[in-house]
C-alpha positions as CSV (number, residue, x, y, z in Angstrom):
1,X,215.7,176.9,96.2
2,X,213.7,173.8,95.4
3,X,210.0,173.9,94.4
4,X,207.6,171.8,96.4
5,X,205.9,170.0,93.6
6,X,203.8,167.9,95.8
7,X,202.3,171.0,97.6
8,X,201.2,172.7,94.4
9,X,199.6,169.7,93.0
10,X,197.7,169.1,96.1
11,X,196.2,172.5,96.2
12,X,195.0,172.3,92.6
13,X,193.6,168.9,93.1
14,X,191.7,170.1,96.2
15,X,190.0,172.9,94.3
16,X,188.9,170.6,91.6
17,X,187.5,168.0,93.9
18,X,185.5,170.5,95.8
19,X,183.7,171.7,92.7
20,X,183.1,168.2,91.5
21,X,181.5,167.2,94.8
22,X,179.4,170.4,94.7
23,X,178.2,169.6,91.2
24,X,177.3,166.0,92.1
25,X,175.4,167.2,95.1
26,X,173.4,169.6,93.0
27,X,172.6,166.9,90.5
28,X,171.4,164.5,93.2
29,X,169.3,167.2,94.9
30,X,167.7,168.0,91.6
31,X,167.1,164.3,90.9
32,X,165.5,163.8,94.3
33,X,163.2,166.8,93.8
34,X,162.1,165.5,90.4
35,X,161.4,162.0,91.7
36,X,159.4,163.4,94.6
37,X,157.5,165.6,92.3
38,X,156.8,162.8,89.8
39,X,155.5,160.5,92.6
40,X,153.2,163.2,93.9
41,X,151.8,163.7,90.5
42,X,151.0,160.0,90.2
43,X,149.4,159.8,93.6
44,X,147.3,162.9,92.7
45,X,146.2,161.3,89.4
46,X,145.2,158.0,91.2
47,X,143.2,159.9,93.8
48,X,141.4,161.9,91.1
49,X,140.6,158.7,89.2
50,X,139.2,157.0,92.3
51,X,137.2,160.0,93.2
52,X,135.9,160.2,89.7
53,X,134.8,156.5,89.7
54,X,133.0,156.8,93.0
55,X,131.3,160.0,91.8
56,X,130.2,158.2,88.6
57,X,128.8,155.3,90.6
58,X,126.9,157.6,92.9
59,X,125.6,159.4,89.9
60,X,124.5,156.2,88.3
61,X,122.7,155.1,91.4
62,X,121.0,158.4,91.9
63,X,120.0,158.4,88.3
64,X,118.2,155.1,88.5
65,X,116.6,155.5,91.9
66,X,116.7,159.1,92.8
67,X,113.7,159.2,95.2
68,X,114.2,155.9,97.1
69,X,116.2,156.2,100.3
70,X,118.9,153.7,100.9
71,X,118.1,151.1,103.6
72,X,120.7,150.5,106.3
73,X,119.0,147.4,107.8
74,X,117.6,144.2,106.2
75,X,113.7,144.3,106.3
76,X,112.1,141.2,108.0
77,X,109.0,139.8,106.4
78,X,106.3,138.3,108.6
79,X,104.2,135.4,107.4
80,X,100.5,136.3,107.2
81,X,98.4,134.7,109.9
82,X,96.4,131.6,108.8
83,X,92.8,132.3,108.0
84,X,90.2,129.6,108.2
85,X,87.1,129.9,106.1
86,X,83.9,128.0,106.9
87,X,81.3,127.8,104.2
88,X,77.8,127.3,105.6
89,X,75.0,126.4,103.3
90,X,71.5,126.7,104.4
91,X,68.5,125.0,102.9
92,X,65.2,126.7,103.0
93,X,62.5,124.7,104.7
94,X,59.6,123.8,102.5
95,X,56.3,123.3,104.2
96,X,53.6,121.4,102.3
97,X,50.1,121.9,103.4
98,X,48.5,118.8,104.8
99,X,45.7,119.1,102.2
100,X,48.3,118.7,99.3
101,X,49.9,115.5,100.7
102,X,48.5,112.6,98.8
103,X,49.4,109.0,99.7
104,X,48.5,106.5,97.1
105,X,47.8,103.0,98.2
106,X,50.1,100.4,96.5
107,X,48.4,98.1,94.0
108,X,47.0,95.0,95.5
109,X,49.5,92.7,93.7
110,X,52.4,94.9,94.8
111,X,51.2,94.9,98.4
112,X,50.9,91.1,98.4
113,X,54.4,90.8,96.9
114,X,55.9,92.9,99.6
115,X,54.6,90.7,102.4
116,X,56.8,87.9,103.6
117,X,56.1,84.5,102.0
118,X,55.4,83.0,105.5
119,X,52.5,85.5,105.9
120,X,51.1,85.0,102.4
121,X,51.0,81.2,102.7
122,X,50.2,81.0,106.4
123,X,47.4,78.6,107.2
124,X,47.4,77.1,103.6
125,X,47.6,73.3,103.6
126,X,48.1,70.8,100.9
127,X,44.8,69.8,99.3
128,X,43.7,66.2,98.7
129,X,46.9,64.8,100.1
130,X,47.9,61.3,99.0
131,X,50.9,59.3,100.4
132,X,53.9,59.1,98.0
133,X,54.2,55.3,98.6
134,X,51.6,52.6,99.1
135,X,53.5,51.4,102.2
136,X,54.6,54.2,104.6
137,X,55.4,52.0,107.6
138,X,59.2,51.8,107.5
139,X,61.1,55.1,108.1
140,X,64.8,54.6,107.6
141,X,65.9,58.1,108.4
142,X,63.6,60.9,109.6
143,X,63.8,64.6,109.0
144,X,66.5,66.1,111.2
145,X,64.9,69.6,111.7
146,X,68.2,71.4,111.1
147,X,70.2,69.2,113.5
148,X,73.4,67.4,112.3
149,X,73.1,63.7,111.9
150,X,75.7,61.2,110.7
151,X,75.4,60.1,107.1
152,X,75.9,56.3,106.9
153,X,77.3,56.5,103.4
154,X,79.8,59.4,103.7
155,X,80.4,59.2,107.5
156,X,80.0,63.0,107.7
157,X,77.7,64.9,110.0
158,X,75.1,67.0,108.1
159,X,71.5,68.0,108.2
160,X,68.9,65.5,106.8
161,X,66.4,67.7,105.0
162,X,64.0,65.0,104.0
163,X,62.6,61.6,105.1
164,X,63.8,58.2,103.9
165,X,61.0,55.7,103.4
166,X,61.9,52.1,102.8
167,X,60.5,50.6,99.6
168,X,61.3,47.8,97.1
169,X,63.0,48.7,93.9
170,X,60.3,49.3,91.3
171,X,57.6,50.4,93.8
172,X,55.4,53.2,92.4
173,X,55.9,56.8,93.6
174,X,52.8,59.1,93.6
175,X,52.3,62.9,93.6
176,X,51.2,63.9,97.1
177,X,49.0,66.8,95.8
178,X,48.1,68.7,92.6
179,X,51.0,70.4,91.1
180,X,53.3,71.2,88.1
181,X,56.5,69.3,87.3
182,X,59.1,72.2,87.3
183,X,62.3,70.2,87.2
184,X,63.6,66.7,86.1
185,X,67.3,66.0,86.5
186,X,69.9,63.4,87.3
187,X,71.6,64.9,90.3
188,X,75.2,63.7,90.9
189,X,74.4,63.0,94.6
190,X,70.7,62.4,94.7
191,X,70.2,60.6,91.4
192,X,67.1,60.9,89.3
193,X,65.1,63.7,90.9
194,X,61.7,65.3,90.2
195,X,60.5,68.6,91.8
196,X,56.7,69.3,91.9
197,X,55.4,72.8,92.6
198,X,52.0,72.9,94.2
199,X,51.6,76.6,93.7
200,X,50.4,77.3,97.2
201,X,53.8,77.8,98.9
202,X,54.5,74.0,98.9
203,X,57.1,72.1,96.9
204,X,58.0,68.4,97.0
205,X,61.2,66.8,95.8
206,X,61.4,63.1,95.0
207,X,65.0,61.6,95.0
208,X,66.6,58.3,94.1
209,X,64.1,57.3,91.4
210,X,64.7,54.9,88.6
211,X,65.5,56.2,85.1
212,X,62.1,55.2,83.6
213,X,60.0,58.2,84.7
214,X,56.4,58.7,83.9
215,X,56.5,62.5,83.8
216,X,58.5,65.4,82.2
217,X,59.0,69.0,82.9
218,X,55.8,71.1,82.4
219,X,53.4,68.3,83.2
220,X,50.4,69.2,85.4
221,X,49.6,66.4,87.9
222,X,46.8,65.7,90.2
223,X,47.0,64.0,93.6
224,X,47.9,60.3,93.2
225,X,49.3,60.5,89.7
226,X,52.3,58.2,89.2
227,X,55.7,60.0,88.9
228,X,58.0,57.0,88.6
229,X,59.3,54.1,90.6
230,X,61.9,53.6,93.4
231,X,65.4,53.1,92.2
232,X,69.0,53.0,93.6
233,X,70.4,56.2,91.9
234,X,71.0,58.3,95.1
235,X,74.7,57.7,95.6
236,X,74.9,59.9,98.7
237,X,72.6,57.4,100.5
238,X,73.7,54.1,98.8
239,X,74.6,52.5,102.2
240,X,70.9,52.4,103.1
241,X,68.3,49.8,101.9
242,X,66.3,50.8,98.8
243,X,64.1,53.7,99.7
244,X,62.4,57.0,98.6
245,X,64.0,60.2,99.8
246,X,61.3,62.9,99.8
247,X,61.7,66.5,100.8
248,X,59.1,69.2,101.3
249,X,59.4,73.0,101.5
250,X,56.9,75.6,102.6
251,X,57.5,79.2,101.7
252,X,61.1,78.4,100.8
253,X,61.9,76.6,104.2
254,X,62.4,72.9,104.7
255,X,59.6,71.2,106.8
256,X,59.0,67.7,108.0
257,X,57.2,65.8,105.1
258,X,55.5,63.5,107.6
259,X,53.8,66.4,109.3
260,X,51.9,67.0,106.0
261,X,51.5,63.4,104.8
262,X,50.1,61.8,108.0
């Protein structure tokens, strides 16, 4: 009788394979359990660390500000209302009895100085008047009284503040009243000029004289004294015939010389 070799071997092999599979399964189960346990331990450690960190932070906060409640909303600040201050100063009224008020009269010379020149010299006339020329008959250009007239030399329109009296070159010129020679000059326009102050609000000015004068600054003259002679030095009126240009002021204002000399 023949042995079935293939059958015996199969049975042996089956038994061995069963135990091998069972051992492998047990190992895998054990490995799975260990892995699961290990992950659980790690998660537990991380949770403990996180909880410990939060607890430490809370403890730190509570240690610094233990009695201040935490705010859940942002506080809103409101600008203070504008305040306007007005400073009022008062000055106490001072009452002076009428008996204590003293008004001093100004000195006589000060009171006179404060009056207008027109009032001081009102009514005063030139004394012992003499004509400035021996011949007063030929008036070339009268006093314009503030009106504009044409200047024959320059062709311009301007005021004529004096009177032009025709005279021959070399004719004598006389002081019209007592006075002091306060200025002698050679004016670029009016030529050789002499100004006489009569010390009563009147002043006379003689223009266009010749160079050879008979007076100098500071001389005191009386009416009729010779000042000089007629010349041709007044370039601004050189288009006219030889003449004397005479001006007169009263209280600082120009006046018509003929109103005082005739």
